[in-house]
N, C-alpha and C positions, 0 to 999 in steps of 0.2 A: 698587306696591300703594297704592291710595288710602287716605287717612285716613278714619276712621269717627267720626262725631259723634252723640252721643245727647243730645237736649234734656233738661236736668236740673232744670227749675224745680220739678217736683213732688217731687223728691228733697230739695231744700234749703229748701222753704217752712217757715214757722214751725209750722203745724199739720200733722203727718204723717198724711195721709189714706190711704185704701185704695189710691189711685193711687200715692202715695209708697211704700207698702209693696211694691206690685207692682214698681215701677221698681227698688227696692233689691234685691229678690229676683232679678230678672232680671240686673242688673248683677253681683251677686255670683256668679250662675251663669256668666255669660260670663267673669268673672275666673277661675273654676275651670277652665272649658273651655280658656282660653288657657294656663293653667298646665300642663295635661296635654299640650297641643299643643307647648309649648316643651320640655317634658321629653322628648318623642319626636323632637325635632329639627326640627319643622315650622316653616315661616315663618308668622308670625302678623301680623294687621293691627294698626295703631296705633289704639286705641280711646280716645276722649276724651269726657268729659261736659261739655256747655256749661252753665256756671253764671255768675250775676252776680258781679261782683268782690267784693261784700261777703259772700259765702257760702262762701269758701274754707275757713275754719276748720271750719265744719260739715261740708263735704264730706270733709275730711281725716280726720275722726273715724271714717268708715266703714272706713278701712284697706284699701282695695283694693290688690292687689299689682301688677296689670298694666293697670289702667284709670286713665288720667290725667284731667286736666281742662283745659278751655280757658275762661278767664275772658272774659266779655263786659263791655265798658266802661260798664256801667250798674249801678245798684243793683237789688236784687230788686224793690223797689216800682216803680221807674221802668220797668224792662224788662217787668214783668207788665202795667203799665198800657198801655204802647204796644202790646204784643202783643194785649191785649184789644180795643184800638181799631183793630187792623189797621194800625198805623202804624210797625211796626218796619221798618227798612231790610233789604234782603236779607242774611240772616245769614251767607251764605258769602262775602260781600265782606269780612267781618272774620275769619271762621274759616278760610276757604279752601275750594277745591273738594274734594269728597269724597262719601261716602255718608252721608246723614243719617237718623236715626230720631227721629221726633217722637212723644212718649209720652203726649199728652193730647188725643186726638180731632182736633186741628187742626194744620195745618202752618204753619211760618213761611216768609216769602218766601225764595226761592233764585233765583240767576241761572245758576250753572254746574253744579248738582249734582242728583242723583236722591235720592229719599227713600222711606222706608216710614213708615206712620202706625199708631199703636195706637188702636183704637176699642173701648172696653170693653163698651159696651151701647148700645142705642137707646132708652133710657127717655125721653130728651128729645123723641123723635119718636113713639114708640108709646104712651107714658103721660105725655104732657105735662101732664096734670092734676095729677100728683104732683111736677112739677119746679118749680124756681125759674124764674120767667118770664124774668128777665134772662139767666140761664145758658142756657136753652133757645133764646132768641133769638140768642145768640152762637153756640151750637154748631150749630144747624141748617144755616145756609149754609156755615159754615167746614168742618164735617165732610164735607158733600157735595162741596165743592171739593177737599178733601184726598184723599179716596178716589179721586176721578176722575183725579187726576194722580200718585198714588203707584205705585211699582213693585209694592208689595204692601201689603195691609192686614192687620194682626195683631189678633186678638181673643182672648178668654180662655175661651170655651166653645164647644161644638158648636152649642148653641142660638143663641148670639150670632152665630156664623158664618152660620147659616141665615137669621137675620133680616137681617143686613147684605147678604147676597147677594140676598135677595128685595127689600129696600127700595131698594137702589141698582142692582139689575139687574146683578149682577156674576157672573163665572164662578167655578166652584169653586176653581180653582187660583190665583185672585187674592187669596184670603183664607186666612191661616194661623192655626192655633190654637196658642197657647202659654199654658197655664193657670197660674194661681197655684198655690201649694202651702203646706202647713203644715210648717214646718221642725221636724222631730221631734227635733232636738237642743235645741229650745226648748219646743215644744208636746208635752208628755208628762205623764202623771198625776203630780201632786205629792203629797208626804207629808201626812198629817193635820196634822203640826206646822206645815209651811209654809202650809197652807191656813188654819189658825187664826191664825197670825201676820199673814197678809195681810188676813184679815177684820178683825182688830183695827186694822190700819193705816188701813183705809177705813171703820171704824165700821159694819161689816156684822155683824148679829146673827142667830144661829139659822140655820134652814134657809131656802133661797131657790130660787125658780124664776128663771132668768136670761134677760134680754133683752140682747143685745149688738149695738147698731147705732146709726148716727146717728139722731137724732130728727127724722124727716121723714115726710111722708104715705105715701110708697111703702113704708115699712117696716111699715105697718099696726099701729102700736102702740096706736091707739085700739081696734082690734078685739081686741088682746091684753088690754088693760085690761078691756074689757067681758067677755071670756071668763073672766078671772081672777075677776071680781066675781060671776060666776054659780056659782062653786064653793061647796061647803058652808062655812059660817062656821068650822067646826072645822078645815077645811083651811087657809083663809086666815089664821086666827089662828096656826096652827102653822108655816106656810110663807109667807114674804113673796114679793112680785114685785119683783125687783131690776132696775131699768132702768139699764143702763150704756151711755153713749154721749154724744157731744157734741151740742149743739143745732144743728139744721139750719135748715130754713125751714118756714113755714106750721105753726108749733107751737102757736099760741094755743089752738085747740080742744083739742088734746091736754093742754096744761097745765091748762086749765079743767076738763077731765074728771078728771084725776088729783087736782087740788085738791079737787074735789067728793067724789070717792070716799074720799079720805083723811079728810075731815071726817065721812064716814059710818062711819068706823072700819076701812076696808080697809087692809091691810098692804102698801102700795105705797111703795117707798123708792128712793132714789138714793144712790150712794156719797158720802162726805163731801167728796171732791175727785176730780179727774181721775185715772183709773187708768192708770198707766204700762205700757208694753208688757211690761216684765219681770214684771209681776204678773198679766197676763192668764191664763197657764196655771193659776195657783193659783185664781183666781176661777172659771175654767171647771171645774177639778177639784172644787171645793167645791159646785158647783150640783147640785140634784136633777135638773135637765135644762136644756137651752137650748131656748127657744121662739123660732122665727124665721118668723113668718107673713107674710113680705113678699109684696106683690102682684107684684113683678118683680125679677129679679136678672140681672146679667151673668154672675156666678159664684156668690158666696155664701161668703165666707171663714169667718165665725163657725161655721156648722155643721161645716165640715171641721176647724177648730181644736178644736171641742168633741169630735168623734169621735177626734181624735188624742190627746185627754186622757182618753178612755174615758167621756165624759159623754153620757147619752141625749139625743136630739134630736127635737123636734117641729118640722116645717117645712112650708112650703107646697109644693104639688105642681106649681107652675108654672115656666115659663122654664127656667133652668139647674139649679135645685135638685135634681131627680132625678138628674142626672149626678153631682153632688157627693156625695150621701149614699148612693147605691145603695139597698140594701134594709135599711139599718140605722136609718132614721128612720121615725117615724110621719108620713105625709104627708097634709096636709089642704087643703081648699079655703080659700084665704085669706079669702074673703068670708063663710065660714060660722062665725060666732061659737060656735055650739053644738058644732061639730066640733072647734074648738080646745080648748074646755073639756073635752070628752070625751077628747081625746088627752092632755091634761095629767093627767086623773084616771087613765087607764089606765097612763100612765108612772109615776105615783107609786106605783101598786099593784103593778106588774109587776116584781118583783125578778129574775126569770129573764131577761127582756129586757135589764135593766140589766147583768146579768152578761155577757151576750153582747156588748154594746157595749164593755164594759171590755176584752174580749179582741179583738174584731173591728174596733172603731173605729180603732185605730192601723193595722190592715191596710188599711182603706179609704183612710186618709190617704196610705199608701204608693203609691197609684195615681197620685198627683200629685207631680211632682218639679220643683224649680227647675232642676236640672241638665238634665233632659230638655227643658224649655221653653227654657232658655238655648241648648241645641244647635240648636233651631229658629231662633233669632235668629242664631246663629253661621253656620249654613248659608246663611241669607239674606245675611249680611254678605259671606261668601266669594264668593257669586254676583255681587256688585256692587262688588268692590274690584279 
């Protein structure tokens, strides 16, 4: 049985992005699948995650039972730089022949081995105006080459699968869907006491409408700020707009708009410091709603996490988002500022709808499972080892 190698740069990078969260969820799921297979007496593959030599300590903190690691003889910084410049030597010359899974759009060079590649979305092709130019320039040729030579391409929603098939002219059975999920042992409604303690920790005061996303043009935060500022002053005085997320790219116009609106007296705030993952459920639970008016998503984790916490959601009606929220969110045209404002107003007033989300939101989240998605990976692995 061949060894299986999962490229793990996204798992051990300093800033844990959405891609990192996905890789972690899938590997934990594969770990659980292997545990069950072993208990039933089945022979299981040897799965290792490829990581730079200087990230072993971080990897070990995840505590996988059956997933090992293979160190690459470069630092994270140097390995990432060579990979980005397409100058890495064939990685199976070091790790050995086997089946490889590349987790970040592009493949690394191989000589003896087959591979699968994960492509989360095609925003860099279909919505390049919202992308970081350097990243789009890197991804466009590399992703095209990767899917052309891969045994399978894996993506995270039915909408993303459809787009990948159309854009690269691929057959249905060449693209697999393995969605993210909201881990409901972590994402569940928190107590009022925990919510208040978390608000104090991040200097969050009073009621708030929550935005949870990277600050980048595709997330349409300028549209959200405009919509919020059309609400009655009595509403904005009573309920702030809380922007949670790390700075991305092309943020100058957004920050100028926020600064101007704050000077005009609008209640737009950010947490006092970076919100840690363990505090996200309390932040979500304490919100009047999550508003997610993104122009495009490969999946859309924050709306699912909000529903798991029983928090009402207003989101865009495009791309993968209808798959994620079902009929439990108010869906709007992301380009319609008035529609966003009206949806916020309706949600603030509609207590019946909020009660429904409190009960049915976690049920919607149950439709997505890390274990189910990991089983898709495991079946693919067993077909190629």
